[in-house]
C-alpha positions in Angstrom: -8.5 5.2 -19.1 -5.0 4.2 -20.6 -2.9 7.2 -22.2 -0.1 6.1 -24.8 2.5 4.2 -22.5 1.6 5.4 -19.0 1.8 2.6 -16.8 0.2 3.1 -13.3 1.1 0.8 -10.2 -2.7 -0.2 -10.2 -2.4 -0.9 -13.9 0.9 -3.1 -13.6 -0.8 -5.1 -10.3 -3.9 -5.6 -12.5 -2.0 -7.1 -15.4 0.5 -8.8 -13.3 -2.6 -10.2 -10.8 -4.5 -11.6 -14.1 -1.5 -13.3 -15.0 -0.7 -15.0 -12.0 -4.4 -15.7 -11.1 -4.9 -17.0 -14.8 -1.7 -19.6 -14.3 -2.6 -20.4 -10.8 -6.1 -21.3 -11.7 -4.9 -23.2 -14.7 -2.7 -25.3 -13.1 -5.2 -25.9 -10.0 -7.0 -27.9 -12.5 -4.5 -29.9 -14.3 -4.3 -33.5 -13.0 -1.3 -35.4 -13.1 0.0 -38.9 -13.3 3.1 -40.6 -11.8 4.8 -39.5 -14.8 4.5 -36.0 -14.4 2.6 -35.5 -17.7 -1.1 -34.9 -17.8 -3.4 -38.1 -16.8 -5.1 -39.6 -19.8 -7.3 -41.7 -17.5 -10.9 -41.8 -19.0 -12.5 -41.8 -15.2 -15.1 -39.5 -14.5 -14.2 -36.6 -12.2 -16.1 -34.6 -9.8 -16.5 -30.8 -10.3 -14.3 -28.8 -7.7 -15.0 -25.4 -6.5 -11.9 -23.3 -6.2 -11.2 -20.0 -4.5 -8.8 -17.9 -6.1 -7.5 -15.1 -4.0 -5.9 -11.9 -5.6 -2.5 -12.2 -4.9 -1.6 -8.8 -5.6 -2.8 -7.9 -2.2 -5.2 -5.0 -3.8 -8.7 -3.9 -1.9 -11.5 -2.0 -3.0 -11.3 1.4 -2.4 -14.4 2.3 -0.5 -13.2 5.8 1.1 -11.5 8.7 -1.1 -8.7 10.2 0.4 -8.5 14.0 1.4 -8.0 16.5 -1.1 -4.4 17.0 -2.3 -2.3 20.2 -1.2 -1.9 22.5 -4.0 1.8 23.2 -2.7 3.9 22.6 0.3 5.0 25.9 0.6 4.2 27.6 4.2 2.4 24.1 5.1 3.0 22.0 8.0 3.4 18.4 7.5 3.8 15.5 10.1 5.2 12.3 10.3 3.7 9.3 11.7 4.8 6.0 11.8 4.8 2.4 13.2 8.5 2.3 14.2 9.0 -0.1 11.5 10.7 -0.5 8.2 13.7 1.7 9.0 11.8 4.8 9.6 14.9 6.1 11.9 16.7 6.1 8.6 14.0 7.3 5.8 12.0 10.1 7.8 15.3 12.1 8.4 16.3 11.9 4.8 12.7 12.8 3.8 12.5 15.7 5.9 15.8 17.2 4.6 14.8 16.7 0.9 11.4 18.1 1.5 13.2 21.5 3.4 15.6 21.5 0.7 12.8 21.9 -1.8 10.5 23.9 0.2 12.3 26.0 2.5 8.9 27.5 3.8 7.8 24.1 5.2 7.5 22.8 8.9 7.8 19.2 9.3 6.6 18.0 12.8 8.4 14.7 13.4 6.9 11.5 14.9 8.1 12.4 18.3 5.8 15.2 18.4 2.9 12.6 18.3 2.2 9.3 19.5 3.6 6.8 17.1 4.4 2.9 16.9 1.7 0.6 16.1 -0.8 2.0 18.4 -0.6 5.5 16.0 -1.8 3.4 13.2 -4.2 0.8 14.9 -5.3 2.2 18.0 -8.9 3.8 17.9 -9.2 7.2 20.3 -5.1 7.6 20.4 -5.4 11.3 20.6 -3.5 11.5 16.9 -6.3 13.4 15.2 -6.7 16.2 17.8 -3.1 16.3 18.4 -2.6 17.3 14.5 -5.6 20.0 14.8 -4.0 21.7 17.6 -0.5 22.0 15.9 -2.7 23.0 12.6 -1.1 20.1 10.6 -1.9 20.5 6.7 -0.7 17.2 5.7 0.7 13.9 7.0 3.1 11.4 5.8 1.9 8.1 7.2 4.9 5.2 8.0 7.0 4.4 5.0 6.9 0.9 4.0 8.9 -0.7 1.4 
């Protein structure tokens, strides 16, 4: 449901994807002669089946997220990352800004837990249990650009 001028990221991706998909599909079906103009040959062409992938990288959401916290006051928030995308620069800044805005917040940095690619991809890595043991209320996972 759209309201006025509100443009969500999802809507922007949908709009961008439709335009790119439409242009790509249209261009894929245009035959050109050596003169770089559409072919005017009267030869019969065979039909071609094209598979067009969504270039936005959007995926269908099959699982909903956990309920959102009502506030970050008096909450424990954990940082978990895959050691990419310059987390060593951004996580400290995120921590500083969150602590300024919510003085009662507790931030557990990624060195308190397994981190790196294994934290994101390895099954049974102990991360959920470690979060429960430290009474984590919320998690910031990575910070990809």
